[in-house]
N, C-alpha and C positions, 0 to 999 in steps of 0.2 A: 591244740593243732585244731586247724579246720581242714576238713576233707571236703573237696568241691567235687561234685559230681557232674557227669558228662550231660548234657541235656539229653541226650538219648539213653541215658541211665532207667533201666527198668527197675520195678519196685522189688523185684528179686535181688537183682544186683546192691540196691541200696539196703536191704535187710541184710545180705551177707556181709557188707560192710561194718553194719551195726554188730554182728554176731560176731565178728575177727575183733573189734575194738574192745568190747566187752570180754572176750576170752583173754587177753592180753593185761587185764587189770583196769581199764579206762573205764569211764562211763561214756556214753554215747549221747547227745543231745540233737535231735532231727530238727531241722528248719526247712520247709517246704517253702520256696519263694515263687513268684511268677515267672521267673527264668529259668531257675534251676534249684536242686535241692543240695544243701550242705549240711555237714554233720560234725558237730563239736565233740572232739574227744578230749576229755578232762581227766586227769590224773596226775600221778609223781612224775615229776619233770626227769627223773632218773630213767624213765622210761619212753623218753623223746625218741631216742634213733630206733627202739625196736616199732614204735607207732607210725614211723615214716614208712616202714614195708606196707603199709597199706596202699601205698601208692600202686602196686603191682596187681591188685584186685581188678577183676572187670569192671567198667563203669565208673571208675575212680580217673578223674580227669586232672587233680591237682590237690598237694598238700602243703598248707600254708601256715606257720608258726603264728600264734597269737601274741603278740608283744605286751600287751597290756596284763597286769596281774589279774583283771576282773576279765574272765573269759567271756564267759555265757552274756555278761551284760554290755560287752563292747560292742561297736559299729563294727568292728572286724568279723564278729561271730554274725552277725544279722544287719544288712545294709538298711533293710527297709523297717519301717516305724512299727512297733508293736502297738498293736490296738487291744486294749484291755475291755471286753464285754462282760456288762452287768445287767441282765435282764435285757430290755430295751436299748439301754445306753452303751455308748461306745467312747471310750476315753483314748484319745490319741489318735484321733481318725481326721484331726484339723479343725475341729469345732471346739469350743470352749466349754468344758464341765463344770457346773458348780454344785459344790455339798455345803449344803446349810443347815444349822440348826443348833441347839443350846449346846454349851460345852459339857453340862451334865445332865443327864436325865433325872428330875427331880420328882413330877407328878405324871400322871397320865394327861390330865388336862393341859399341864405345861407342854408336855410333848405333843400332844393332838394340836396345840394352836400353833407350835414352831413348824410342825408339818404343812398345817393350812397355808402358814405364810410363806414356807419356802416353796411350795407347791403353786400357789396363786402367783408369785414373783418369775416362776419359770425355772427354777433349780430342779436339777435331775435326781439327786439322791440326799437323804435325809443324814444327818450326820449328830450323834449324841452319844455322850460317854457313860457307860453303864459302871466301868470299872475304871477309878480315877487317880491313878499313883501321883502324889502331892509332895511337895519339899517338906512338909510338916507333917509327922504321925498325927497331928490334931485337926489337920483339915478333913473336910467332907471327901471321902473315899468312893463315894458311889454306892448305887443300890444293887450294885454286882446283879445276880441270877433276876431279880425282880426287876431290874432295869431292863435287863435283856428280853423279857417277856414282853415287856411295856412296847421296846421298839419295834419287835415283831408284830405286836396287835396293832400299832400305828401303820406299820408298813402294809398291812393286810387290808386296813380302811383306807388307804390313800394310793397304794401302788407305788409309792416311793421305796426305791431300794435304800438298804440300811448301811453305814458304815459304823463301825463302833471297835475302840481300842482293846486290845489283850494283852495283859500284860505277866500271864503266867503259862508255860508250857502246858501244864496239868488243865487249863480252862479252855484249849484251842476247840477242843471238840465241842464244848459247851456253846462257845462264841460262835463258831463255825455253824451250830445248828439255828442260831437267831438270826446271823447278820450275813449280808452278801457282799461285804468287802472287810476283811481283817485289818486294823491298824495297829502298826508297830509305832508308839509314839517316842520323841527324841530321847528319854531315860534310858531306851531300851535297843537303840540302835545295833548297840554291840553286845547283845545278850544273846550270845551264839547259839545258847540251846533252845532259845525261844524263836531265834530266825530259822532254824533247822526244822522245828516243829512246824512251823506255819507253812516252811517249803514241802512238808508232807500233806498241806492242807489243799482241799479242791476249791477253795474260793480263792480271789484276788486278793492280792495284800498292798496295803498303802505303808510305804516305808517312808517315815519322818527323817528329815538329817538331826544330827545330834546338834547341841549348843557350840559342842567344841570340835565337831567332827569336820573333816576336810572332804573334798569332793571323792579323793581316791577311796576315802574309807567308808563313804557313803554307798558308791558301787561295789565294794568289797563286801559289805553287808547286805547288797543285794544279791550278788553273787552266791553268798550260803543259802539264799531262799531258792535261787533258779536252780543250785546244783542238787537239790533235792526233789527237782521235777516240778517245780511249781511256775510256770512261765510267766504268770501274770501278775507282776510287779509295779505299782506306780510309786514313782519318786517324789519326795514332796520337801521343798524348800522352805523351811519355817522360821528362818531367822538365826543368827549365830551370836555367841556371846564376844562383845568386843569390849573397848574403854569406853564407848557411849554410854550414857546414863539417861538421855532423852526420852528414849523407848525402852520397850522392855528388852527387845533383842534388835540386831543390825539385820534388816533384810537385806539377803545377798542376791539380788536380781542375776547379776553376771553369772550365777552358779545355774541359773537356767539356761542360758546359751551356751555355757560349757558343757551341761550334762546332754544337752541336744546333741552335741556335735561328738560327744564321746560316746554316746549310748543311745540306743534304740528305743529304751522304756520312755514311757510318758512321763511328762514332769509337771507337777502342780505346785500351786504356792499356797502357803497359809499365813494371810496377813493380819490376821487376829492376833496370833502369838507371837508374830514377829513386833506388831505395833505396841500391844498391851493396852492401847487407849482406841477406842470407838472414832475419835476424830482423825486418827491416821489409816484406818481400815479402807476406807474407799479409794481413797487416791493410791494406796500400794496395790490394791485389786485390779486397779485400772491401769497400772503400770505392768502388772502381770499379763494382762492382754496384749501391750503393746511389745513387751519383750519377747513374746512367743509362747507361754505357757499353755499347756493344754488345760488347764481349768484351775480353780482355786477351790480351798476349804474354808468357809468362812461360820464364825457364830453368829448366833441370831436367836434373841429372846424378847418376849413380850413385854416384860418389866426387869431390864437389867439390874436396876437398882435391888431387886429381890432375889436375884440369881444365888446359888449358893456358891457357885464356882465363876470366876473369870468375867463378873458382870461389867466390869470398867470396859473390857475390849469387845463386848458384844453390842451389834447392831440392833436398834428396834425395828419394829416392821417399815415404817414408812422410810427409813433410811436405807433400808435392804432393798425396797421397791424401786428408788431412786437409783441405787448401785446397778440393779439390774436392767434398768434403762439404758444406763451409761455403756453396759458392759455389749449390750445390743448393737449399740452405734458404734462401739469400736472394733467389734467384731467385722461389722461389714467395712469399716474403714482398713482392717488389717487385711481382709481378703481381697481389698483392690489393690493394696499395697504389693502383697505375693504375687499378684496377678500380673503386674505390671514390672516385677523384678527380673 
């Protein structure tokens, strides 16, 4: 249920509604907009009739049921776009955010060079994997805590916020201490214990779509995080598994459009994992700008041929510089299109 408060509602009246919602076993989620305040009441459907009684409290204008199974992630709950703030970076504010760096943290020298390239090109966030869940148990699994310490060290030197993956609920505190954004990878999109745990974290969460995950399932996974109290969720389309074998995955750009309509959460695209080959990454990244995504997360490596993970899909620095120039041109064009629409 959504409880819409009157424009004239006082803070005390809002607090009273929140207290009443929680007293009947529901969770209250507050959203203060520019026009008015709304409160999401999330709980067991069996208490739906009881929760409607909140309409009698002072300051309440209306009580509206949310029809979507994902309550807090829906546009019904929040009409305005959510803007996720990471340091001085805002994701979802209408600009295009670029997260760039290596698939895996290998050495301090490699990571520092990647960060230098990313910052020089104009990327706002450094990506790098310290924990690497792999299909094969014999593949490189990441430097783990040592990799996290390198990410933190490079962040302090460059000023670039860091996004890195967490794969185990027990590691959330450790990763949160070193990173600015916690990434949930495609293989863990329905690891509900992990989703609940990062929902209790104080850092934003980048949630990747699974290779066989529907849009509704992705939003339900986001709901797990939101329902635990973490409002800062970034959705990521990274390609889904289809019958096509020409690329590693099939990038579902229509998902960006649909997600932006159904949800208030920012949506970015991962062209690297969708393509599986560096030749296709730049065109897909440009398409992400055109389709209205809020950004991309892309793999960059100074020597992809020596990379321990996903070298084939990583851009060399000169290719990344050119892509960033193209993105700048496309951003300007898209702003003009939006202004004229």
